[in-house]
N, C-alpha and C positions, 0 to 999 in steps of 0.2 A: 456550638449553637448558633453563631451568627451563618455559619455557611447554609445550616437548615432555613433561617431567617432570609437570605438572599435566594435561596432556592424557591422559597415561598413566593417571595414579592416580584422574582424576576429582575433583571438587570436594568431595565428602562423606568420602572416606577420610583426607585429610589432616587434616580438621578434627576428626572422632571419634578419630582415632590419638592426635592432639596432647592432647585433651580426657582420653583415656584412660590416657595416661601422666603427664599432670599430678600426679594423686595420689600416685604413687611420690616425687615430690620434695616434697610436702607432709608426706609421713606422718612421715619421719626426724625433721624439726625441731618438727612438730607435736607428736611424742610427747614431746619432750624437754621443750618448754614446758609442756605440759599436766601431765605427771607431775611436774616441778618445782613447778609452782603448786599441784596439789592435794595433794601429800606433804610439800613443804616441804623435800625433800631431792634434791640434786643428784646424790648418789650412786645413788639409786633411779632418777632419770630418766635416768642415763648406761647403767645396767643393761639398762632397759627399751628404749632407743635402740640399745644393742649387740646385744640378743635380736633385735630387728626385722631389724638388718643381717644378723646371722648367718643369720637365717631364709631371707631373700631370697638371700643367697651361695648357701647350701646347696641350696635348692629352685629357684632360676631354671633353672639346667641341666636339672633333672628335667623342669619344665613344658615346657621346650624341645624335650627328647626325646620327651616324650609327643605334641607338636604335630607332629613329624616322623613318627612312628609312625601317629598316628589324625587327623590333620588339625588345623587350629587352632580350628575352629568350636565343637566341644564343649569342649575343653580352656580356652580362653580364657572361654567363656561361664560353666562352672564355676567357674573361679578368680576371675572378676569377682565373682561374685555372694558366693562364699565370702570374699573380702577385705573386701567392703563389711560383711558381716557381723561379722568379725573386727575391722575398726577400728571399728565402733559398739561392739561389746563391751568394747573397750578404753577408750572414752571412759567408758562407764558405769561400769566397774571403777575407773576412776580418779577420776570424781566421786563413786564411792561410798566412795573412800579404801581402795581394796583394798591388802594388803600387797605387799611386792616379789616374791614368788615368784609370786603370780597375775598381776601386771602383765608380769612378764618372759615368764610362759608365753604370755599373749594378744600380747604382742609379738612373739614367735618365730611364733605362727602368722599374726599379721598380715603378716609378712616372708615368710613360706613361701607364701602365698597370692598373693602380688603377680602379677598376670596378665601379665607381662612383655610389654606391648603394644608397648614400644619395639624390642625385638629382633625380635619376630614380625611388626611392621609393616615393619622393614627387610627381614627374610626374603620377605615378601609383594610387598613393591615390587620386589625384585631378580627374583622370580620373573615378576612381570606384565612387566617390563623384557625378559628374556631369552626369554620366551615371543614378545612380539611383534618378536622379531629386532632388538632394540636392539645397537648396538654399545657397546664397552668405555666410550666417552665418555659416553654417556647414562647406562649402569649407573652410572659413577662421579659423575654429576651427581645421580642417585637417592640414593645414598649421602650426599653433600654436605647434600642437602635433608633428609633423615632426621637426619642428624647435627644439623643445624641446628635441628629440632624438639626434639630432645633439649636442647640447649644452652638454648634460650629456654624451655623448661619448667623447667629446673634453676635458671633465673633467677627466674621468675614463681612457681614453687611457694613458695620462702619466702618471697617478698615476698607473696603472698598469706596466709601463715601469720602472718606479722609485722603485717600490716594487721588482720587478725581479730583476734588476740591484743591489739592496742592499743585497738580499738573495741569489742570485745565480750570474748570469752574464746578461749583456745586450743581449746577443745573445738568451737567453731562451726567452726574450718578443717578439722578431721578429720572432723566430719560433713560438711560440703561434699565433702571427698574421697570418703566413702563414697557419697554420692549420683552424684558424677561416676563412681566406679566401677561403679556398678550401671548407671548409665544408658548413658554412653558405652563402657564395657567391654563390655556386651551389644551395644551398636550395632556396634562393632567385630568382635566375634565374629561376627554375623550379617549381616555386608556381604557382597554377593555376591562381592567379591573374595577371599573366605576360600577359595573352590573353586580359587583357583590355584595353591594348593600340594597336589601329589600325595602323598597319605599313602605313607609307606614299603611298606606291605604291599599296593600295588594298583597296576594299570596299569603305566606305564612303569618305576615304582620296583621293580617285582617282577623284571624284567628285570636290575637291577643285580646284580652279583656280590656273594656274601656277603663277600668280601676288603674290598671297596671300601665295604660297609655298616658295616664295625666297624672298620675300620684308619683311623687319620689320620696323617698325616704329622708328624714331629718338630717341624717349623716352626709348625703350629697349635698345639702346645703353647707354643713360646716366644711366639707373637702372644698368647695368653691371659696369660702372664707379663707381657708389656709392659702389658696394661692393668692388672693390680694394682698396677703400678709407676706408672701415671698416676693410679690411684687414690690412691695414696700420695702423690702428689704434690699432689692435690686435698687430701685431710688434712690434710698439713703445712703447706700454704698457709694453709688455714683456720684451724689453731690459733695459727699464727704471726700472721697478721692480727688476730686476736682477742685476742692477747696484745700486740701492739705498740700497738693502738688504746687498750686499757686503760692500759696504760703513759703513754700520750701524754693521758689523761683524755679521750679521745673513744670510749668503747666503743659508743655507737650507730652510728658509722660504720663497723664491722666488717661489717655485712650489705650496705651500700652498695658499699664497696669489693668485696667479693666478686662482686656483681652486677655492677658496671663490667667487672671482669674476664670475666665470663660474656658479657656483651654484645658484647665485641670478640670473642670467641672464635666466636660466632654470626654476626658480621658476616663474618669471615674464613673462615668454613666455607661461607657463600654463595658467596664468591669462588672457592673451590677449582674450581668447574666450569670456570674460566677456564684452569687450568693446562694447557699444551700437551701433547699425547699422548705427544710424543717423551719427555718426562720420567716415566719408569716408576714403578710404585709401590714398587719396591726403592729406588730413588733419592730418592722422594718421603719415604720413611720415616726414611732416614739424615739428609736434610735437617732434617726436623721435629725428630729427637731430637737435632741439633745446637744448632737453636734452641731447644729446652727447656734444654739447659746453659747456652748463653749467656746467655738472657735470664732464667735463675733465680738466676744468681751474684750480680747486683745486689741481691737480698733481702738479702743477708748484711750489707748496709752501709746499709740505710733507717734514718733517724732521725727523719723528720718525715711526717706526714700526707700533703702535697703530694707528696712524693716517693715515698710508698708507692702513692697512686694512679697514679703514672706508671709506676713499675716493673710493679705488677700489672697494668693494662691492656694493656702492651707484651707482657708473658709471656703473657697471655690470647691473644694471637694466633698463639702455637705449638700451643696445645691442640687447636683444632678439626683443624687439619692432622694431628696424630698421631693423634687418634681415627679420623678418617675414612679415613685411608689403613690404619689396623690393619683396621678394618671391610672395607675394600676387599681388602687382602691376604687375609684370612679367608675371603671370598667367593669367591676364584679357588682356593683352597689346598683346602677340605674339600668332601666329596662332597655333592650336592645333599639328600640323604638325613639329611645330618646339620646341615643349615645353621642350622636354627632351634635346635638344641640348643648349637651353637658361638657365634652371635650371644648365645645367653643365658648363655653361658659369659663372654664379653666383659663384658657389662654387670654381672654378678655379680662379676667379677675388679675392677672399678672400685669396685663398692659395698664388697668385702670390703677391699681396699687401703686405701681412704679412711678405714674404721671403724678399723683397726689403726694407720695412720698416726697418726689423730686423737687416739687413746689415747695411744699412744706420744710423739709430738711435744708433746703438751699438758702431759704431765708432765714433759718437757725444758723447755718454755717456762715452767713455773711455778718450776723451780729455776733456770734460766740464760738466762731471758729470750726474747724472739722469734726472735734469730739461731739459737738452737739448734734451733728447730721450723723455720726455713728451712733450715737445714743438711741436715734430712731429705729435704725438696724437692729440693735440689740433689743429694744422692746418688741418689735415685731417678731424676733425669733422666739423670746419669751411666749408671747402670745400663740404662736405656734406650737410650743410644747406642751403648753396649758392645755391647748385644743387636741393635740393629739392623745392626751390620757383622758380627758373628759368625754370624748365623743366613742361611742361603740360602734363599730361598722360591721353590719351583716349584709350577705349577698341574698337577693332575693330569688325566688323560684321563677325561672323563666321558661317562657313557652317556645320561644323563636327559634327556629330551626338552625339558627347562625351561631347561636350560643349554647353552651350547656350549663348546668348549675354549677357552681364552684363558691366554696366559702373563703370569704375574704381573710379568715383566722388560719388558712390553711398554709 
């Protein structure tokens, strides 16, 4: 199935989309390390990183909506170049020892101009698959592939930042991110497959009813909230891992533990293409959320580094199935004219949920230890499970030529 996926997408698109989304994974940690080193204040670094996350959370869906309305090419091109400039300006301001206010403002701009390559690549790939007459199984494989690219980027991005910080300076990592944004973001924007997305105001999309363009089913909002909870799991896990490794006198292991979890998640994400068609997306969602609960509970009782690695790696096996399934359900649920916006909402939900949970669980971990942070992760997993059983997802009747009707229960 992955051979069919690569044949569909071609050799260049996966490469430029991966390199184009890599800076997103680099900038959050890179900005924290850079500002912490240049200002000497963890508080200033946290505020700058928080502003960056807030900017991305708020503006991401707006960029997705613009892409739905006007096509991906112009939107991604403008955002990529603007983001490269914003990240470079943040680096120069930090190196110039700017005060907290300007750093936060630049962080917010850097977050708001993130070109959303991940969500838009997913939207573009699905459109290519649907236009080629692909069945739901191949579409699912495409989503698994895109999800794996996301997972790998979020493992490799922080690793590159850590490497740059250790051999040179955190500024080097952010400047590399700016170059990747300018070069690969532009390449993604100008790739011929950008024409696979029909803007809302032209062609087949014009024939879509006004009601379909503006209305989303309630389940679409529930799926967005599920991604906020998934982000909360990421943030709380990160805070708990950091706190526990510090308690054990091995703070340098925190990034490696988190990377191990990401690698397992990416590997399982690739294997999702092998799940039989008879197991529908609704069933997969419920199974994935149940696994999140069962596999996160052992975090509450971890007391050694070896056990932490084992528990976190096993937990990573549940992350990708949940993420990929929610993306799949969203693709079946929303009108094609709002797919880019909806995909961007999902990604922004993860970013926002992670930022909030990291702040809250970090404070809990300082006062009550790592189990308090891990308890936030378990609570978020339980809420995901409840949501998966409480919400019934149905696919709408679609009139766009790029998509064909499909049932979420199939």
